[in-house]
C-alpha positions as CSV (number, residue, x, y, z in Angstrom):
1,X,92.9,-75.8,150.8
2,X,95.4,-75.8,147.9
3,X,96.9,-72.4,147.1
4,X,98.5,-71.9,143.7
5,X,100.7,-69.3,142.1
6,X,97.5,-67.9,140.4
7,X,96.0,-67.1,143.8
8,X,98.8,-64.7,144.6
9,X,99.6,-63.5,141.1
10,X,96.7,-63.3,138.6
11,X,98.8,-63.8,135.5
12,X,95.9,-64.6,133.3
13,X,94.7,-61.0,133.8
14,X,97.8,-59.7,132.0
15,X,98.0,-59.1,128.3
16,X,99.1,-62.2,126.4
17,X,102.4,-60.8,125.3
18,X,103.2,-60.1,129.0
19,X,102.2,-63.7,129.9
20,X,104.6,-65.0,127.3
21,X,107.4,-62.9,128.8
22,X,106.6,-64.2,132.3
23,X,106.8,-67.8,131.1
24,X,110.1,-67.1,129.4
25,X,111.6,-65.5,132.5
26,X,110.4,-68.4,134.7
27,X,112.0,-70.9,132.2
28,X,115.3,-69.0,132.5
29,X,115.2,-69.1,136.3
30,X,114.0,-72.5,137.2
31,X,112.9,-75.7,135.6
32,X,111.0,-76.6,138.7
33,X,109.1,-73.4,138.7
34,X,108.3,-73.7,135.0
35,X,106.9,-77.2,135.5
36,X,104.7,-75.8,138.3
37,X,103.6,-72.9,136.2
38,X,102.9,-75.3,133.3
39,X,100.7,-77.5,135.5
40,X,98.7,-74.5,136.8
41,X,96.3,-74.2,133.9
42,X,95.8,-75.0,130.2
43,X,96.8,-71.5,129.1
44,X,100.2,-71.7,130.9
45,X,100.7,-75.2,129.6
46,X,100.2,-73.9,126.0
47,X,102.6,-70.9,126.6
48,X,105.2,-73.2,128.2
49,X,105.2,-75.6,125.2
50,X,106.0,-72.9,122.6
51,X,109.3,-73.7,120.9
52,X,110.7,-70.3,121.8
53,X,110.6,-71.1,125.5
54,X,113.4,-73.6,124.8
55,X,115.7,-70.7,124.2
56,X,115.6,-69.6,127.8
57,X,116.2,-72.9,129.7
58,X,119.5,-73.2,131.6
59,X,120.1,-76.9,131.0
60,X,123.0,-76.9,133.4
61,X,120.7,-75.9,136.3
62,X,118.2,-78.7,135.7
63,X,118.1,-81.0,138.8
64,X,119.8,-84.3,137.8
65,X,116.7,-86.2,139.0
66,X,114.7,-84.8,136.1
67,X,117.0,-86.6,133.5
68,X,116.5,-84.3,130.5
69,X,116.1,-86.4,127.4
70,X,118.7,-86.0,124.7
71,X,116.0,-84.7,122.3
72,X,115.4,-81.7,124.6
73,X,119.0,-80.7,124.4
74,X,118.8,-80.8,120.6
75,X,115.5,-78.8,120.7
76,X,117.1,-76.2,122.9
77,X,120.2,-76.0,120.7
78,X,117.9,-75.5,117.7
79,X,116.5,-72.4,119.4
80,X,120.1,-71.0,120.0
81,X,119.8,-71.7,123.7
82,X,122.8,-70.1,125.4
83,X,123.5,-72.9,127.9
84,X,123.6,-75.5,125.1
85,X,125.9,-73.2,123.0
86,X,128.1,-73.0,126.1
87,X,128.1,-76.8,126.6
88,X,129.0,-77.3,122.9
89,X,131.8,-74.7,123.1
90,X,133.3,-76.1,126.3
91,X,133.2,-79.7,125.0
92,X,134.6,-78.8,121.6
93,X,137.5,-76.7,123.1
94,X,138.5,-78.7,126.2
95,X,137.4,-82.3,125.3
96,X,137.8,-82.6,121.6
97,X,140.6,-80.0,121.2
98,X,138.6,-78.2,118.5
99,X,139.7,-74.8,119.7
100,X,138.5,-72.5,117.0
101,X,135.0,-74.0,116.9
102,X,134.8,-74.3,120.7
103,X,135.8,-70.7,121.3
104,X,133.3,-69.5,118.8
105,X,130.4,-71.3,120.5
106,X,131.5,-70.0,123.9
107,X,131.5,-66.5,122.5
108,X,128.0,-66.9,121.1
109,X,126.8,-67.9,124.5
110,X,128.8,-65.1,126.2
111,X,127.3,-62.5,123.8
112,X,123.9,-63.7,124.9
113,X,124.9,-62.7,128.5
114,X,125.1,-66.3,129.8
115,X,127.3,-65.9,132.9
116,X,129.0,-69.2,132.8
117,X,130.0,-68.6,129.2
118,X,131.2,-65.0,129.9
119,X,133.4,-66.3,132.7
120,X,134.8,-69.4,130.9
121,X,135.4,-67.5,127.7
122,X,137.3,-64.8,129.6
123,X,139.4,-67.3,131.5
124,X,140.1,-69.3,128.3
125,X,141.3,-66.3,126.4
126,X,143.4,-65.2,129.3
127,X,145.0,-68.6,129.8
128,X,145.7,-69.5,126.1
129,X,146.4,-66.1,124.6
130,X,147.0,-63.7,127.4
131,X,143.9,-61.7,126.4
132,X,142.5,-59.7,129.3
133,X,139.7,-57.8,127.4
134,X,136.9,-59.9,128.8
135,X,138.3,-60.5,132.2
136,X,138.6,-56.8,132.7
137,X,134.8,-56.5,132.5
138,X,134.3,-58.4,135.8
139,X,134.1,-57.0,139.3
140,X,135.9,-59.0,141.9
141,X,132.6,-60.0,143.5
142,X,131.1,-61.3,140.2
143,X,134.2,-63.3,139.1
144,X,134.3,-65.0,142.5
145,X,130.6,-65.8,142.4
146,X,130.4,-67.0,138.8
147,X,133.8,-68.8,139.1
148,X,132.5,-70.9,142.0
149,X,129.4,-71.7,140.0
150,X,131.3,-72.8,136.9
151,X,133.9,-74.9,138.8
152,X,131.3,-76.6,140.9
153,X,129.9,-78.4,137.9
154,X,131.7,-81.8,137.9
155,X,131.1,-83.7,134.7
156,X,134.5,-85.1,133.8
157,X,133.8,-88.9,134.4
158,X,137.6,-89.5,134.5
159,X,138.5,-87.3,131.5
160,X,141.7,-85.4,131.6
161,X,142.6,-82.1,130.1
162,X,144.5,-81.7,126.9
163,X,148.3,-81.7,126.9
164,X,148.2,-78.0,125.9
165,X,146.1,-77.1,128.9
166,X,148.3,-79.1,131.3
167,X,151.4,-77.4,129.8
168,X,149.8,-74.0,130.4
169,X,149.1,-75.1,134.0
170,X,152.7,-76.2,134.5
171,X,154.0,-72.9,133.0
172,X,151.6,-71.0,135.3
173,X,152.9,-72.8,138.4
174,X,156.5,-72.2,137.6
175,X,156.5,-68.7,136.2
176,X,153.4,-66.9,137.6
177,X,152.8,-68.4,141.1
178,X,156.1,-67.2,142.5
179,X,155.2,-63.6,141.7
180,X,152.0,-64.0,143.8
181,X,154.1,-64.8,146.9
182,X,156.8,-62.2,146.2
183,X,154.3,-59.4,145.7
184,X,154.1,-57.3,148.9
185,X,150.6,-55.9,148.3
186,X,149.4,-57.5,151.5
187,X,151.1,-59.8,154.1
188,X,151.2,-63.5,153.1
189,X,149.4,-65.5,155.8
190,X,150.7,-68.8,154.6
191,X,153.7,-69.3,152.3
192,X,153.4,-72.4,150.1
193,X,155.0,-72.3,146.7
194,X,152.4,-74.5,145.1
195,X,149.3,-73.9,143.1
196,X,146.7,-75.4,145.3
197,X,146.6,-73.0,148.3
198,X,146.8,-69.5,146.9
199,X,143.2,-68.7,148.0
200,X,144.3,-69.1,151.6
201,X,147.5,-67.1,151.5
202,X,146.3,-63.5,151.1
203,X,143.3,-61.5,152.3
204,X,140.7,-59.7,150.2
205,X,142.7,-56.5,149.9
206,X,145.4,-58.1,147.7
207,X,146.2,-56.2,144.5
208,X,144.4,-56.8,141.2
209,X,147.2,-58.8,139.7
210,X,147.4,-61.2,142.7
211,X,143.6,-61.5,142.7
212,X,143.7,-62.7,139.1
213,X,146.6,-65.1,139.7
214,X,144.4,-66.6,142.5
215,X,141.4,-66.9,140.2
216,X,143.4,-68.4,137.4
217,X,144.9,-70.9,139.8
218,X,141.5,-72.0,140.9
219,X,140.4,-72.4,137.3
220,X,143.5,-74.5,136.5
221,X,142.9,-76.6,139.7
222,X,139.1,-77.1,139.6
223,X,137.7,-76.7,136.1
224,X,137.0,-80.0,134.5
225,X,136.5,-81.0,130.8
226,X,133.1,-82.2,129.8
227,X,132.0,-85.8,129.7
228,X,131.4,-87.3,126.3
229,X,128.2,-88.9,127.6
230,X,126.3,-86.0,126.1
231,X,127.9,-85.5,122.7
232,X,126.9,-82.1,121.2
233,X,128.4,-83.0,117.8
234,X,125.1,-84.8,117.2
235,X,123.1,-81.6,117.7
């Protein structure tokens, strides 16, 4: 016997406006779940095909096997989808060196509450302008969690960072990293005066300044510019 979502959760008994909200939340959580919901009945299919639903997709969480068509990215962007605003912002800033436009798109996505954008916008402002306003909004737990999510996305296809980013990284290694090791907030477990191993050198009880040095180091080391295979300048 086939058991569907409808057997456990009689969504069709809810008011239509609540059904719409459910579909939108499912779209924001999982493409796979949305496709399952869409296939469950004609009503859900119709609700899932509304243009507004495109606002809620997280296109960066779509399984690669689904191969989203370029037209869907454009459709999502037309609905001010935060994940596509973020993609455009990151690519403009880090790939095409269009800093003003890229930062503006990242901020639009961050203001929508898109976590990847909030994190990347905060780190970008901190690295390039020393602005700590956005980074101060994070708890340690959230910045570690979101940072791992952002840095785990590998889309560079051999692209390298801009000269300005690399210069900021070199400056960070030479002027900031030494203060991480000289700070006596907690004992240093391993002493290595290079960027790559700061996360292994101090425990969780390090001071706030050392914590942010560690997180910035991870960003410098692992964050990649976006591939030009998907060019948002065409959106």
